[in-house]
Structure formats: C-alpha cells, structure tokens
N, C-alpha and C positions, 0 to 999 in steps of 0.2 A: 386337279384331284382333291377331293375333299378329305381332310384329316379329322379324325374323331377327336373328341375333347374330353379331357379328364376332370371330373369334379373333385373338388376337394372341400373338406368339411370346414365349417367356420368354427374354430377353436380359440384358445385363449393365448395370452402372451407368455413368453418364456424367457428365462435366463439360463446360461449354462456355467457350471463351475468346472474350469478346465481342470482341476487337480489340486486338492487340498489335503494336507497332512498335518495334523496338530501333534506337536511333540510336547509332552509333559516332562518336566525335568525333575530329577530326584534331589531333594535337599536333605543332606545328613547333618543334623545337628547334635552335638553332644552337650547334655545338660550337666553341669557341674553342680555338686551339692557344696554349699558353704559349710565350713566347719562349726559345729555347735559347741560351745563351751559350757561345760556343765556347771551349773550354779550351786555354790556350796551351801547356801542359806534357805533356799526354797526349792522344793520339789514340785513342779506342776502337777496337778491331779489329772490333767489330759495332756497327752503328748501330742504336738503337732506332727502330722505325717506328711512327709515330702513326696509328692507324687513321682512315680517312676517315669523315666524318659519314655516317650511314646516311640514305638517301632515305626520307622517310616514305612509308609503304604505303597506299594508298587502301583504304577498306573495300570488301569485295565485296558490294555492295548486292543484286546480282543473286542471290547465294547466299543472302542473308539474306530477301529476298522469297521465295525458293523454299521455304526452311525454314519461314518463316511460313505460306505457303499449304499446305504439307504438314500442318503442325500444326492449322490450322484444318480441313482436310479431315478428319482423324482425329477431332477433338474434337467438331465440329459434325455431320458428316454419317455418322460411324460410331457413335461412343460416344453422341452426342446423340440419333441416331435410336433406337439401342437402348434408351435410358432413356424416350424418348417412347413407344415401343412397349409399355412396361410402366408407363405412367403411372397405371394402376389400382391398382399395388401400394402398400400403405399406406407403406412406407419410401421410396418414390421419389416419391410424388406431390406432395409439397412441393417437392422439388427440382426436378421437371419444371415445375411452375408457375413457379418462379423463373426457370428455363432459358428458358421461353417470353418472359418479359417482357425478359430480357437479349437474347435472340435478336431481339426486335422493335425494341430500341434500336439495335442492330447494323445490321438492316436499313435503319432510317430514317436512320442516319448515312451508309451507304453508297449510299443509294437512287439519287442522281444519277449517281455513278460506275458502278453497276451496271446502268443502264438499257439495255434492249435486249441483255442478255447472258444466257448460260445460268446463271449465278451467280444472277441475280434469280430465275429461274425455280426453281432448285433450293431457295433460301433460303425462298421463299414456299410452295413445296410443303411444306418441313419445319415451318413455322409453321402451316399449314392442318392437315397430319396430327397434329401434336402437340396442336392445340386439339381436334380430333375426338376424340382419345385421352383428353382431359380432360372429354368429353362436353359441351362448350360448342358445341352445335350451331349456333345462329345465328352466333356469332363465327367458327366454323370455315368456314361458308358464305361469309363475307366474305373470309377469308383464300384460299379456293379461287377466288374471283372475281379476287382480285389475282394469283394463280398464273396463271390463264387469261389475263390481260392481259399478264403477263410473257410468256407463251407467244406471244401474238399480236404482241408487240413484237419478236420475233425476225425475222430475214431469212427470206424464205420458203423458200430452199434449206436453212436450219438447221432450220426447222419440219418439213420433210418427212423429215428423218432419222429412221429408224425408233426410236431411242432417245428421241427428242423426242416423236414421235407417241405412243409408249408413255406418256410423261408427260402428255399430253393425256388418255389413256384414265384414267390415274389421278386426274386432276383431276375427270373426270366422275363416276368411281366414288365418290371420297371425297365429294364434294358431295351425290351421290345417296343416299348412306348417312345423311349428316346431315339431309337433307330428309325421309327416310323415317321417321327417329326423331323429327322434329318433326311427323309427320302429314301432310306435303305429299306424297301418293303420286303424284299426276299428274306433278309435275315430277321426282320421283324416278324413275319409270318412264321419262321421257324421256331422263334423263341415263344411266341404265343401259344403255338401248338405244343410245345414242350410243357408249357405251365398248365394247358388243358389236361394232358395226360396225367401229370402229377396230382392235380387237384382232383381228377376222376379217381385215380387210384386211392387217395385219402378219403374220397366219400364213399365208395362202393361198400367197405366193410361196415359203414355206419348206415347206410341206407335203409329206410323202412321197408318191409316187405310189400312188394308191388308197387313201390315208389310213392305210396300214399300215407301220410301220418293220420292215424286215427284221431277222432276228435277228442277223445277221452285221453290220449297219451300225452305224456310230458316231453317235451323236445330238450334234449340234452344240449349243453353248451357245445360239445364237441360236434354233434350233428349239425347244429345251426351254423357253426364257424365253417365246417366243411361244405355245407350246402351253399352258403354265401359265396365261398371262394370259387366253387364250380360254376355258379350262375354267373359270377363277375367274368370268369375265363371264357365262357361262351360269348358274353357280350363284347369283350376286348377283342378276340379272334374275329368275330363278325364284323366289328367296325373296322379292323385293320383289313380284311377281305374287301370290304366296301372301298376302302381308301386306295387299295391296290387294283381298282377298276374290276372287281369280280363280284358284282352284287348278287349274282345268283348264289354263289357259295356262301356269301355273306348272309343271305336270307335262309338258307338252309341252317347255318350254324345258330343265328338268332332264334329261329324257330325251335331248334332243340332246346335251348334255354328256357323259353318261353313255355314250351310243352312240359319241361321238367317242373317248372314252378307251379303250373296248373294241376299237374299230378299230385304233387305234395299237398296241395289243397289247404293246407294249414301251415301258415308261415310265421316265423318269429320276425320281430321288426326289422332286423338286418337282412334277412331273406326277403322281405316284403320290399325293402328299398331297392335291392338288386332286381326283383321283378318290374318295379317301376322303370328302372333304368334300360332293362331289356325293351320294354314296350316303346320307351321313347326312342331308342336306337332303330327299331324296327320301323317306327314312323319316319325317322330320318331317311332310312333306306328307300321306303316306298315313295317319299317325296322326291328323292333324287330320280326314281324310276318313273315318276310321273302318275303313281297309282293313288290319287287323291282319296278314293274311298277307303282304302287300306290305312293310308295315313290318318285319316279321320277315326277309324275304328280303333286303332292302336292308342292314338293319343288320347282319345275319349276314355278309354279304359285306364290309362295311366293317370288321368285327371281324376278319376273315380278312386283309384287307388291311393293317390296322395291325400285325398280327403280323409279317407279310411285310416291312413297311418298316422296323420296329425292328430285324429281324434283318439287313436288307441295306444300310442306309445308314450311310456313315461321318459323316454331318452330325449333331452333337449336337442342334441346334435341332429339325430333323425328327424325330430320335429320340424326343426329349422330347414333341413334338406328338403323334405316333403313340401313344406309350405312354399319354399322358394321355386321348387319344380312347378307346383300348381299355378303360382303366379306368372311363371314363364310360359306355361302352355296354354293358359286360358284364352289369351286373345287369338291365338292361332286356331285353337278348336272353335272358337265362335265365328271366326272368318271362314272356315272350312264348312261349318254348318249352314252359313248363310248362302254359300255358293252351292253346296250339294243338295240343300233341303230348304229352299227359299220359301216354300208354302207352309212349312211346319215350324212351330214355335221352338226355339233353342231350349234343349234340356236346362233345367235349373241346376246350376253349379256355384252354390254359394261358397264364399271363401271359407276353409276349414277353420273351425274354432279349437283353441287350445285350452287345456290339454284333456286327455281322458285315461282310461286305466289299462284294459286287458291287452297284454302284449302279444297273445296269439290271434291271428288273423285269417279269416278264410279268404280265398281268391276263386277265380274262375272266369273264363272268358265268355 
C-alpha cells in the first residue's frame, strides 16, 4: 500500500527559551546630609545646594513581561517551528529532539496557568507537529489529542473564531497523517474528512461569486489562507483514499481540488503551491493506476506551474519549494514524453530563473 508523503518547507535554525523571568531588585538608600557649620567670618555669595535624594524607581514589570512574551513568541513559535519543520535534516534532528523535551517541561510547568487559554492550544499544537516531524507517530497522536482537549477547553465564542477553527482542522489533519503512517486508515480517513468539512465551512463565506476571482480584484489574506487550507484538505483526503486502496474515490477528491483551483483562475502564491501539489498527487494516482497519458498531462502542467511560481513569487520559501518540485518532476516528464511521443520533440522546459515580482498568478488546464 502506498503512503502519501508530506512536504516540509526548508526553513531556518532555531532555539527555544524554555522560560525566563528577569527580576529587578529595589535598592533603597537613604542619603544623609552632613552638618554644615556656619562660618563666622565669611559669608559665601553662592550657597552650594545639596541635591535631594532620588526617589527609587519601581521596575516596569509590564514592559518586562511584554518583552519576555515577545521573545518567547519569536523563539518558540517562529524559530522553533521552523526548526521543527526541518526535523529530518541531520544537522537539526538532535537539536529538535532536545527542543521537544524542553518544550514539554515548559508546557508542564505552565499547565495550570495556561488552562483554558489560546497559549495552551498553540503550545500543544507545536508539541504535536514537532513530534510528527520526528516520525514518532503514536506519541504525536497523543499530543494531538491534548491539543484538541486544549481547543475544547476554550470558551465557545473563542472556539468559533475562524483562526481557532482553522487550528482544529490542523489538529485533525496532523493526527490523520500519523494514523495513516501507522496503518490505521479508517480513523485517518474520518479525520481527513472532518478537516475538509471544517475548511470548506471556513472558505464558503469568503468564496468569490461563482468561484472565480476577477482579474482586477485584490485577494484578501483571509481568502487566500482559507482557499489554501481547502485545497490542501482535498489533496490530503485524496492521497489517503489512494493509500487505503480506493483510487476511484481518491481521483474524485483530487479532481474537486483541481477544479476549484482552475475555477478560481487567479491564485496567490500559497494557493498556487497547493495547486501544484494537487497536480502531482493526481499524477501519482494515475501512475499507480497505469494511466500514463494522464500522468504525463498532470505532471507536465505541474512543471509549467512550478516555472511560473518561481518567476512570480517574492517568497523565498515558496520559490525553493517550487524549484525543488520542478527538479524532481523534470526527469519523469521527459521519460514519459519519450515513451508516449517518441516522434515529437520534447517541450522546452528550461529551469526556472529566480526571482520575479507579481504574486497574483493565472492558472488553467
């Protein structure tokens, strides 16, 4: 049974501060003035003034707390997550494992004070995602369960906020991936289906009329993020259906995602990357089913989309992803072309040049 693979972005190195508190002590000092004897013979024209004792200044604890929170935000949720996303890299693997244990101690130390807060949800999600990236599937499932419990502990009005509903989708998606890798296809399919429903509910209120983004329209960050999540959910569910030996259902699901991307017609770079991944997954499915012509059609389109994304996005992470996908696809597309169209010259597919400018990209099969 073929298992689908998860791409992780190439990102930077990170360190995590497990918990720091700077205590500023108050020092109270009483300045004593010396007795001044009055001189009987000479009266000074200018009297020296003895400065009053300075009032001790209280430490700005609010500013210190704010600075600590900002530091932890960067080290844990920015650099720490970037490191976790690259846990498979030999130079980072050991550091990420150590980071995981430090994070766990930090979480446990703060557990009571964080109960019922967004912070508890975010930290448990990072623990779960990091453990998943270290391929400890069963342990990661446990962390995803704790993340879900942290989500359920939030007040209802907080749970219903789009950004937090999106976190619930990520919990379902992450645990489903771990279950699939562990061979529990039934539960994995159920959770991938739940994630798709959540992402569709979040996307629908933001969807453009008729499903197509007008050329002159500005794509809001909220629409872009919701569309990316929904396209990703179509791909993940389709790949899981294929891994569960149901390629027909997988084809239907992947086609829905591809059709959505084509109908949107104008994609942001993140949406564009999800479209590429859908095309690659559809090609993988058709390859398993022995439909070489469809494999060639989908992979060739993905190759063209990689070139366009590399040329058009200012985002270095997406540019690297698209470039890596291009290099991985190119030899397979060439081999398929030689086998399927031996008398025709292979289409020109020069390596994409970096970088270029416009983030809005037209698409279409």
